Structures are given as C-alpha cells and as structure tokens.
C-alpha positions as CSV (number, residue, x, y, z in Angstrom):
1,X,-6.1,-4.3,5.3
2,X,-3.8,-4.6,7.4
3,X,-5.0,-8.5,7.7
4,X,-4.4,-8.8,4.4
5,X,-0.8,-7.3,4.6
6,X,0.3,-9.4,7.4
7,X,-1.0,-13.1,6.0
8,X,2.4,-14.6,5.0
9,X,0.0,-17.0,2.4
10,X,-0.7,-13.8,0.4
11,X,3.4,-12.4,0.1
12,X,2.8,-9.7,-1.4
13,X,5.5,-7.2,0.0
14,X,8.1,-7.9,1.6
15,X,8.9,-6.4,5.2
16,X,10.8,-3.9,3.6
17,X,7.6,-2.7,2.1
18,X,5.5,-2.8,5.0
19,X,7.7,-0.9,6.8
20,X,7.3,1.7,4.8
21,X,3.8,1.2,4.7
22,X,3.7,1.5,8.6
23,X,6.0,4.4,9.0
24,X,4.1,6.9,5.8
25,X,0.5,5.3,7.7
26,X,2.3,7.5,10.6
27,X,3.0,10.7,8.5
28,X,-0.7,10.6,6.9
29,X,-2.2,10.8,10.6
30,X,-0.3,13.6,11.6
31,X,-0.1,15.5,8.3
32,X,-3.9,14.8,7.4
33,X,-4.7,18.0,7.3
34,X,-2.6,19.4,4.6
35,X,-1.9,16.3,3.2
36,X,-3.0,15.2,-0.4
37,X,-1.4,11.7,-0.6
38,X,2.3,10.1,0.1
39,X,3.3,7.4,-3.4
40,X,5.8,4.6,-2.6
41,X,7.2,2.4,-4.8
42,X,6.5,-1.1,-4.5
43,X,9.5,-3.1,-6.4
44,X,10.0,-6.2,-4.3
45,X,10.7,-8.3,-7.3
46,X,13.0,-6.8,-9.7
47,X,11.9,-8.4,-13.1
48,X,8.1,-7.1,-12.2
49,X,7.0,-3.9,-13.8
50,X,7.1,-0.7,-11.9
51,X,4.2,-0.9,-9.4
52,X,2.9,1.8,-6.7
53,X,1.4,2.3,-3.2
54,X,-0.8,5.2,-2.6
55,X,-1.7,6.3,1.4
56,X,-4.2,9.2,1.6
57,X,-5.9,10.5,4.6
58,X,-10.0,9.8,4.8
59,X,-11.7,11.8,7.9
60,X,-14.1,9.2,8.4
61,X,-12.1,5.9,7.9
62,X,-8.1,6.9,8.6
63,X,-5.6,5.7,6.2
64,X,-6.7,4.4,3.0
65,X,-4.0,2.3,1.0
66,X,-4.4,1.4,-2.4
67,X,-2.5,-1.1,-4.5
68,X,-1.1,-0.3,-8.2
69,X,-0.3,-3.1,-10.6
70,X,-0.2,-4.1,-13.9
71,X,0.0,-8.0,-12.7
72,X,-3.0,-9.9,-13.2
73,X,-1.8,-12.6,-10.8
74,X,-1.3,-9.9,-8.3
75,X,-4.6,-8.3,-8.6
76,X,-6.5,-11.2,-7.9
77,X,-4.6,-11.2,-4.1
78,X,-5.3,-7.7,-3.7
79,X,-8.1,-6.3,-1.1
80,X,-11.1,-4.1,-2.6
81,X,-10.0,-0.4,-4.0
82,X,-6.8,-1.5,-5.7
83,X,-5.9,-1.2,-9.2
C-alpha cells in the first residue's frame, strides 16, 4: 500500500493527506485492542465528490487502509480492497 501511495506518478493523495494517514496509522497501532476504525476525509480536490479513507486494525496484517470514492478514474488507480 505504501509503495502505491508514495508513487508520485499516481498522484492519488496530497502530502497533507499522506501525513494524516501516517499519523492516524500510528494511533491505530497503539489503540488496536479497543479501536473500531478511523475515517479520514480525502478531499484533496475541491471539485471532487466526497471521498473517504478508512484505517482499521487487523491482528495478522497490521493497519489496513481502504479508499472509498465514486470516481471511476480514481478507482482504476487504487490498490485492491478499495471501493
């Protein structure tokens, strides 16, 4: 996931959103026994429809990051398990 997010050619998220994901990921790692999930607004483009990023804890895989968008073009560039 991080390799996709850090790939500048994809231009999926801004630096500010990437920073939010990193900081929230740290929270998820420390709060995993009691955490449900975190939902981050992903509105890098003011003209885009509302998009969300969900971070959740998985005991065997660590932090899972899922992207939710209505844009067909963005969906093509997202990793698996995104909606």
